[in-house]
C-alpha positions as CSV (number, residue, x, y, z in Angstrom):
1,M,-54.5,-65.6,103.9
2,G,-52.3,-67.3,106.5
3,Y,-51.6,-70.6,108.1
4,S,-49.8,-72.2,111.0
5,Q,-47.5,-75.1,111.1
6,K,-50.1,-77.3,112.8
7,G,-52.9,-76.3,110.5
8,W,-55.0,-74.7,113.2
9,T,-55.5,-71.1,114.0
10,D,-53.2,-69.7,116.7
11,N,-52.7,-66.5,118.7
12,E,-50.7,-64.8,116.0
13,I,-53.3,-65.5,113.3
14,G,-56.0,-64.4,115.8
15,I,-54.4,-61.0,116.0
16,E,-54.0,-60.8,112.3
17,Y,-57.7,-61.6,111.9
18,A,-58.6,-58.8,114.3
19,K,-56.6,-56.4,112.1
20,H,-58.4,-57.7,109.0
21,F,-61.7,-57.2,110.7
22,E,-60.8,-53.7,111.6
23,S,-59.7,-52.8,108.1
24,Q,-62.9,-54.2,106.5
25,T,-65.3,-52.5,108.9
26,H,-63.6,-49.3,109.9
27,A,-65.2,-47.2,107.1
28,A,-68.7,-48.5,107.6
29,A,-68.5,-48.0,111.4
30,K,-67.9,-44.3,111.0
31,G,-66.4,-44.0,114.5
32,R,-69.1,-46.2,116.2
33,H,-68.4,-49.4,118.1
34,R,-68.6,-52.7,116.3
35,V,-69.3,-56.2,117.7
36,L,-67.4,-59.3,116.9
37,Y,-68.9,-62.6,118.0
38,V,-66.5,-65.4,118.7
39,D,-66.3,-68.8,120.3
40,G,-64.1,-69.7,123.3
41,H,-61.0,-70.6,121.3
42,G,-57.8,-69.7,123.0
43,S,-56.8,-67.3,120.2
44,H,-59.8,-65.1,121.2
45,V,-58.8,-64.6,124.8
46,T,-55.2,-63.3,124.4
47,R,-54.2,-59.9,125.7
48,G,-52.9,-58.8,122.2
49,F,-56.2,-59.8,120.5
50,L,-58.5,-58.2,123.1
51,Q,-56.4,-55.1,123.6
52,F,-56.3,-54.4,119.8
53,C,-60.1,-54.8,119.6
54,K,-60.6,-52.5,122.6
55,D,-58.3,-49.9,121.2
56,H,-60.2,-49.9,117.9
57,K,-63.7,-49.8,119.4
58,I,-64.5,-53.5,118.8
59,H,-66.6,-55.3,121.4
60,V,-65.8,-59.0,121.5
61,L,-68.7,-61.2,122.7
62,C,-68.1,-64.8,123.4
63,Y,-70.8,-67.4,122.7
64,P,-71.8,-69.7,125.5
65,A,-70.1,-73.1,125.4
66,H,-71.7,-75.8,123.2
67,T,-74.2,-73.3,121.6
68,T,-72.5,-72.4,118.3
69,H,-75.0,-74.6,116.6
70,I,-77.8,-72.1,117.4
71,Y,-75.8,-68.8,117.8
72,Q,-73.2,-68.9,115.0
73,G,-74.4,-67.9,111.6
74,L,-72.0,-70.3,109.8
75,D,-73.5,-73.3,111.6
76,V,-77.1,-72.1,111.4
77,V,-77.2,-71.1,107.7
78,I,-74.0,-71.2,105.7
79,F,-72.4,-74.6,106.2
80,S,-75.4,-76.6,105.0
81,P,-75.7,-75.1,101.5
82,M,-71.9,-75.0,101.2
83,K,-71.7,-78.7,102.0
84,Q,-74.4,-79.5,99.5
85,D,-72.7,-77.5,96.7
86,F,-69.3,-78.8,97.5
87,G,-70.7,-82.4,97.4
88,K,-72.2,-81.8,93.9
89,R,-68.9,-80.4,92.6
90,H,-67.0,-83.3,94.1
91,D,-69.3,-85.8,92.4
92,K,-69.1,-83.9,89.1
93,L,-65.3,-83.9,89.2
94,L,-65.3,-87.7,90.0
95,Y,-67.9,-88.5,87.2
96,E,-66.5,-86.3,84.4
97,K,-62.7,-86.5,85.1
98,G,-62.4,-89.5,87.3
99,E,-60.5,-87.4,89.9
100,A,-61.1,-87.4,93.6
101,I,-60.5,-84.4,95.9
102,S,-56.8,-84.0,96.6
103,K,-54.5,-81.2,97.8
104,E,-53.9,-80.2,94.2
105,N,-57.5,-79.6,93.2
106,F,-59.2,-78.9,96.6
107,L,-58.7,-75.1,96.5
108,E,-60.1,-74.9,93.0
109,V,-63.2,-76.9,93.8
110,Y,-63.8,-75.1,97.1
111,G,-63.2,-71.8,95.6
112,E,-66.0,-72.3,93.1
113,T,-68.3,-73.3,96.1
114,H,-67.2,-70.3,98.1
115,L,-68.0,-67.8,95.3
116,S,-71.2,-69.5,94.5
117,V,-72.7,-69.9,97.9
118,L,-71.4,-67.0,99.9
119,Q,-73.7,-64.4,98.5
120,P,-74.7,-61.2,100.3
121,E,-78.3,-62.3,100.8
122,L,-77.4,-65.6,102.4
123,I,-74.9,-63.9,104.7
124,K,-77.6,-61.4,105.8
125,T,-79.9,-64.3,106.4
126,A,-77.3,-65.8,108.8
127,F,-77.2,-62.6,110.8
128,R,-81.0,-62.5,110.8
129,K,-81.5,-66.1,111.8
130,T,-79.2,-65.7,114.8
131,G,-80.9,-62.5,116.0
132,I,-77.8,-60.3,115.5
133,V,-79.0,-58.0,112.7
134,P,-81.7,-56.9,113.2
135,F,-81.2,-57.6,116.9
136,D,-84.0,-60.0,118.1
137,R,-83.8,-61.9,121.4
138,S,-86.9,-64.0,120.5
139,V,-85.0,-65.8,117.7
140,I,-83.3,-68.1,120.3
141,T,-86.2,-69.9,122.0
142,G,-86.1,-72.0,125.1
143,D,-86.6,-75.3,123.3
144,K,-83.4,-74.7,121.4
145,L,-81.5,-74.4,124.6
146,A,-83.1,-77.4,126.3
147,P,-81.0,-80.5,126.7
148,S,-81.9,-83.7,124.9
149,R,-84.6,-85.5,126.9
150,D,-83.5,-88.9,125.6
151,T,-79.9,-88.6,126.7
152,S,-79.8,-86.0,129.5
153,F,-81.7,-87.5,132.4
154,R,-83.9,-90.4,131.4
155,H,-83.0,-93.6,133.1
156,F,-82.8,-96.9,131.2
157,S,-82.6,-100.4,132.7
158,P,-82.1,-103.8,131.1
159,V,-85.2,-104.8,133.1
160,E,-88.3,-102.8,132.6
161,P,-89.5,-101.6,136.0
162,P,-93.1,-101.8,137.2
163,R,-95.4,-99.1,135.9
164,D,-95.7,-97.3,139.2
165,V,-91.9,-97.1,139.6
166,H,-91.7,-95.9,136.0
167,I,-94.2,-93.2,136.6
168,M,-92.6,-92.0,139.8
169,T,-89.1,-91.9,138.1
170,E,-90.5,-89.9,135.2
171,L,-92.4,-87.6,137.5
172,M,-89.3,-86.8,139.6
173,A,-87.2,-86.3,136.5
174,D,-89.7,-83.9,134.9
175,I,-89.8,-81.8,138.1
176,L,-86.1,-81.5,138.3
177,Q,-85.8,-80.9,134.5
178,P,-89.0,-79.3,133.3
179,V,-90.4,-80.6,130.0
180,V,-90.2,-78.3,127.0
181,S,-93.2,-78.4,124.8
182,C,-93.2,-78.1,121.0
183,E,-94.5,-75.0,119.3
184,D,-97.8,-76.7,118.5
185,G,-98.4,-77.3,122.2
186,E,-97.9,-81.0,122.2
187,D,-95.6,-82.7,124.7
188,T,-92.4,-83.9,123.0
189,E,-92.2,-86.9,125.3
190,S,-95.5,-88.6,124.9
191,H,-98.8,-87.9,123.1
192,N,-100.7,-90.2,125.4
193,E,-100.4,-88.0,128.5
194,P,-103.2,-85.5,129.1
195,S,-102.4,-81.8,128.9
196,N,-103.1,-81.3,132.7
197,S,-100.4,-83.7,133.8
198,P,-100.1,-83.8,137.6
199,R,-96.5,-82.7,137.6
200,D,-97.1,-79.7,139.8
201,T,-98.7,-81.7,142.6
202,F,-98.3,-79.7,145.8
203,P,-96.8,-82.5,148.1
204,I,-94.0,-83.1,145.6
205,R,-93.3,-79.3,145.1
206,A,-93.2,-78.9,148.9
207,A,-90.9,-81.9,149.4
208,L,-88.2,-80.7,146.9
209,P,-87.2,-77.6,148.9
210,E,-87.0,-79.7,152.1
211,F,-84.9,-82.3,150.2
212,S,-82.6,-79.7,148.8
213,V,-81.4,-78.6,152.3
214,S,-80.8,-82.2,153.5
215,E,-77.4,-84.0,153.5
216,T,-78.2,-85.4,150.1
217,G,-79.7,-82.2,148.7
218,Y,-76.9,-82.0,146.1
219,L,-78.8,-84.8,144.2
220,A,-81.6,-82.3,143.4
221,S,-79.2,-79.5,142.4
222,Q,-78.1,-78.7,138.8
223,L,-74.5,-78.4,140.0
224,P,-72.1,-81.3,139.4
225,I,-71.5,-83.7,142.3
226,K,-68.2,-83.3,144.0
227,S,-66.1,-85.9,145.7
228,S,-66.7,-84.2,149.0
229,S,-70.5,-84.8,148.7
230,K,-71.5,-87.4,151.2
231,P,-73.2,-90.4,149.5
232,P,-76.7,-91.4,150.7
233,D,-76.3,-93.7,153.8
234,L,-78.9,-96.5,153.8
235,P,-79.5,-97.7,157.4
236,T,-79.5,-101.4,157.9
237,I,-80.9,-103.6,160.6
238,P,-78.6,-106.2,162.1
239,I,-79.5,-109.7,161.0
240,S,-79.3,-112.4,163.7
241,P,-77.7,-115.7,162.9
242,I,-79.9,-118.4,161.4
243,K,-80.1,-121.1,164.0
244,R,-82.5,-123.7,165.3
245,R,-84.7,-122.9,168.2
246,V,-84.5,-125.4,171.0
247,S,-86.5,-125.7,174.2
248,S,-83.5,-126.5,176.4
249,K,-79.8,-125.3,176.8
250,S,-78.5,-128.6,175.5
251,Y,-79.3,-129.2,171.8
252,D,-81.7,-132.1,171.4
253,K,-83.4,-132.7,168.2
254,E,-86.3,-134.3,169.9
255,D,-86.9,-131.2,172.1
256,S,-87.3,-128.8,169.1
257,L,-90.8,-127.5,168.6
258,L,-90.3,-128.0,164.9
259,T,-89.4,-131.7,165.2
260,M,-91.1,-132.9,168.4
261,T,-93.7,-135.5,168.2
262,V,-97.3,-134.2,168.3
263,S,-100.4,-136.2,169.4
264,T,-103.4,-134.0,168.7
265,P,-104.6,-132.4,165.5
266,L,-104.3,-129.0,167.1
267,E,-100.7,-129.5,168.0
268,K,-100.0,-130.8,164.5
269,A,-101.6,-127.7,162.9
270,L,-99.6,-125.4,165.3
271,Q,-96.4,-127.2,164.4
272,E,-97.1,-126.9,160.7
273,A,-97.8,-123.2,161.1
274,L,-94.6,-122.8,163.1
275,I,-92.6,-124.6,160.4
276,A,-94.0,-122.3,157.7
277,K,-93.2,-119.2,159.7
278,D,-89.7,-120.5,160.4
279,S,-89.1,-121.1,156.6
280,E,-90.5,-117.7,155.9
281,A,-88.1,-116.1,158.4
282,K,-85.1,-117.9,156.9
283,Y,-86.1,-116.8,153.4
284,Y,-86.4,-113.1,154.4
285,K,-83.1,-113.3,156.3
286,A,-81.4,-114.8,153.2
287,Q,-82.9,-112.0,151.0
288,A,-81.8,-109.3,153.5
289,A,-78.3,-110.8,153.6
290,Q,-78.1,-110.7,149.8
291,I,-79.3,-107.0,149.8
292,Q,-76.8,-106.0,152.4
293,S,-74.0,-107.9,150.5
294,A,-75.0,-105.9,147.4
295,M,-74.9,-102.7,149.4
296,V,-71.4,-103.5,150.6
297,L,-70.2,-103.9,147.0
298,Q,-72.0,-100.8,146.0
299,R,-70.4,-98.8,148.8
300,L,-66.9,-100.1,147.8
301,Y,-67.7,-99.0,144.2
302,C,-68.8,-95.6,145.4
303,Q,-65.7,-95.1,147.6
304,R,-63.5,-96.0,144.6
305,V,-65.3,-93.7,142.3
306,R,-65.1,-90.9,144.9
307,R,-61.3,-91.4,145.2
308,Q,-61.0,-91.2,141.4
309,L,-63.2,-88.1,141.3
310,K,-61.2,-86.5,144.0
311,A,-58.0,-87.1,142.1
312,K,-59.6,-85.6,139.0
313,E,-60.8,-82.6,140.9
314,Q,-57.4,-82.0,142.5
315,K,-55.7,-82.3,139.0
316,A,-58.2,-79.9,137.6
317,A,-57.7,-77.5,140.5
318,K,-53.9,-77.7,140.0
319,K,-54.3,-77.1,136.3
320,K,-56.5,-74.1,137.1
321,R,-53.9,-72.7,139.5
322,N,-51.2,-73.1,136.9
323,G,-53.1,-71.4,134.2
324,G,-55.9,-73.6,132.8
325,R,-58.7,-72.3,130.6
326,I,-59.7,-68.7,131.2
327,N,-63.3,-69.0,130.0
328,G,-63.7,-72.5,131.4
329,D,-67.2,-72.1,132.8
330,G,-68.6,-71.7,129.2
331,L,-70.7,-68.7,130.1
332,P,-71.2,-65.8,127.6
333,R,-69.3,-62.6,128.4
334,L,-67.9,-59.5,126.9
335,L,-64.2,-60.3,126.4
336,T,-63.1,-56.7,125.9
337,S,-64.4,-55.6,129.3
338,E,-61.8,-54.3,131.8
339,E,-62.4,-57.1,134.2
340,F,-61.9,-59.9,131.7
341,I,-58.8,-58.3,130.2
342,K,-57.3,-58.1,133.7
343,V,-58.1,-61.8,134.1
344,V,-56.3,-62.5,130.7
345,E,-53.3,-60.5,131.8
346,E,-53.1,-62.4,135.1
347,H,-53.5,-65.7,133.2
348,E,-50.7,-64.9,130.7
349,A,-48.5,-63.6,133.5
350,A,-49.0,-67.0,135.3
351,A,-48.3,-68.9,132.1
352,K,-45.1,-66.9,131.6
353,E,-44.0,-67.5,135.1
354,K,-44.7,-71.2,134.7
355,E,-42.7,-71.2,131.5
356,H,-39.8,-69.4,133.3
357,E,-39.9,-72.0,136.1
358,K,-39.9,-74.8,133.5
359,E,-36.8,-73.2,131.8
360,A,-35.1,-72.7,135.1
361,R,-35.7,-76.4,136.0
362,A,-34.3,-77.4,132.6
363,E,-31.2,-75.3,133.2
364,L,-30.8,-76.8,136.7
365,W,-31.2,-80.3,135.2
366,A,-28.6,-79.5,132.5
367,K,-26.2,-78.1,135.1
368,H,-26.8,-81.1,137.3
369,E,-26.2,-83.6,134.6
370,K,-22.9,-81.9,133.7
371,E,-21.8,-81.9,137.3
372,L,-22.9,-85.5,137.6
373,A,-20.9,-86.5,134.5
374,D,-17.8,-84.7,135.8
375,W,-18.2,-86.4,139.2
376,E,-18.5,-89.9,137.6
377,E,-15.4,-89.2,135.4
378,H,-13.5,-88.0,138.5
379,E,-14.8,-91.1,140.5
380,K,-13.5,-93.4,137.8
381,G,-10.1,-91.8,137.9
382,R,-10.1,-91.9,141.7
383,K,-10.7,-95.6,141.8
384,D,-7.8,-96.1,139.4
385,R,-5.5,-93.9,141.4
386,N,-6.5,-95.7,144.6
387,V,-5.5,-99.1,143.1
388,A,-2.0,-97.6,142.4
389,S,-1.9,-96.0,145.8
390,A,-2.5,-99.4,147.5
391,E,0.8,-100.7,146.1
392,D,2.6,-97.6,147.4
393,Y,1.0,-98.2,150.8
394,R,2.2,-101.8,150.9
395,E,5.7,-100.8,150.0
396,A,5.7,-98.0,152.7
397,V,4.6,-100.5,155.3
398,E,7.3,-103.0,154.4
399,T,10.0,-100.2,154.5
400,W,8.7,-99.1,157.9
401,Q,8.8,-102.6,159.3
402,A,12.4,-103.2,158.0
403,E,13.6,-99.9,159.6
404,R,11.9,-100.9,162.8
405,L,13.7,-104.2,162.9
406,E,17.0,-102.4,162.3
407,A,16.2,-100.0,165.2
408,K,15.4,-103.0,167.4
409,A,18.7,-104.7,166.4
410,A,20.5,-101.5,167.4
411,K,18.9,-101.8,170.8
412,Q,16.9,-98.5,170.4
413,K,13.8,-97.9,172.5
414,L,11.0,-99.0,170.2
415,K,8.5,-96.8,172.0
416,D,10.5,-93.7,171.3
417,W,11.3,-94.9,167.8
418,D,7.6,-95.5,167.0
419,K,6.8,-92.1,168.2
420,A,9.4,-90.5,166.0
421,N,8.6,-92.8,163.1
422,P,4.9,-93.5,163.0
423,K,3.5,-96.4,161.0
424,P,2.1,-95.3,157.6
425,K,-1.7,-94.9,157.6
426,K,-3.8,-96.3,154.8
427,T,-5.9,-93.2,154.7
428,D,-2.9,-91.2,153.7
429,F,-2.6,-93.2,150.5
430,V,-6.4,-93.3,149.7
431,E,-8.1,-90.5,147.8
432,K,-11.5,-89.8,149.5
433,Q,-14.7,-89.8,147.5
434,Q,-16.2,-86.4,146.7
435,P,-19.8,-85.8,147.6
436,K,-22.1,-86.8,144.7
437,P,-23.9,-83.8,143.2
438,T,-27.6,-83.5,144.2
439,L,-30.5,-81.5,143.0
440,R,-33.4,-80.7,145.3
441,R,-36.2,-78.3,145.6
442,H,-38.2,-77.6,148.8
443,A,-41.9,-78.4,149.1
444,S,-44.2,-75.5,148.1
445,E,-47.5,-74.6,149.6
446,D,-50.5,-74.3,147.2
447,E,-53.3,-71.9,147.4
448,E,-55.5,-74.1,149.6
449,G,-52.9,-74.4,152.3
450,E,-52.0,-78.0,151.5
451,R,-48.4,-79.2,151.2
452,E,-47.5,-80.5,147.8
453,E,-44.1,-82.2,147.3
454,D,-42.3,-80.7,144.3
455,A,-38.9,-82.1,144.8
456,W,-36.4,-84.1,142.8
457,S,-33.2,-85.7,143.9
458,D,-30.7,-88.4,143.1
459,V,-31.6,-91.3,145.4
460,D,-29.3,-94.2,146.2
461,E,-31.9,-97.0,146.5
462,D,-29.4,-99.4,147.9
463,N,-28.6,-97.1,150.8
464,G,-32.2,-96.0,151.2
465,G,-31.6,-92.3,151.1
466,D,-30.2,-89.3,149.3
467,V,-26.5,-89.2,148.5
């Protein structure tokens, strides 16, 4: 029995479990290979764990992602009776002694459940129900692997669509995601549909391949949509401005066909028909303007979602380059194969290199902070020394001026005297500022050829640049 500081299994406990598995199954194996079924936890894909299993003839098979509820014997058979038995013992403890489950009595209560439930026959049932022993592929049927129809692709709307739209939506969804029937042959979605549902109608089956090769064919694919996928472009027709039609260049209400005075019944009927058509045209123009306005908002929404999706993809790609999850695709695979162990070695080498870089950056930062502290201390002393030097400079200038006046009184040539006795310079009395320590790394190029800025520096925001 072991534990980690965080309470979860880790890489060291994973290796210890592999050693425990080897010791418990070595004699029964009699030199043959054994199989250990695991999920995709990180402790199962370390080089130490996999190399130990390979050296001791243990094949490690990884379950597909999100399928342990049908493949793992504990989930399929063991946990349910254990939960029921543990609940009964918990209730009994509460009713008889008035005690709730705590850290002090948990192991005692669970230990009784463990010994009571985990019997050899139940454990063998778990292996049989999952098709491991005896090996049986037919145990895992297609309906167990099918996604939930109610939550996977059915579309819901706060407004119930017309029946024909509802039928077409369901028909397209069923073709893209075939319906899985129950064992009794009845459709799990509806009992009112006839058995010969026209889901395999030839025109639709012929249209899907053509649609899959179009610009928006990714909508019919099972692969996730990427930010680079071009959204469907809905063509629009330009809408002319709504204005009154007049019969002359100068606007005159009396000249309009809609308002002009009519004299005969035929003219009146024609004018009324024209007014009706004009109102109808205005209505449709207003509806078209509303639709196009909604499309503009939807396009803005799609563009924003695409930018967020692109940022997420770039972050995921960067995380993958820097290590990431080894078995991130969730597919089942033999973890002890040469190919996968090589991937694990490369992954761990990349992780170590990243850790070394992180430590090197930390050392550089520590060194830089020390240099910066020393510089600031020296700068403080320099300013104090310059204050004292300013007084020395003033006294030197006064002395030079007095000597110059004496030379002038002695009728010496001031030009020659100035050359022999130059005036004190302020720079000779001022201690210059030393350069401020900087820390900078050059930009590095990633795997896709893009330039990513990975630099840090001390920036003087007042001066607008590095110092």
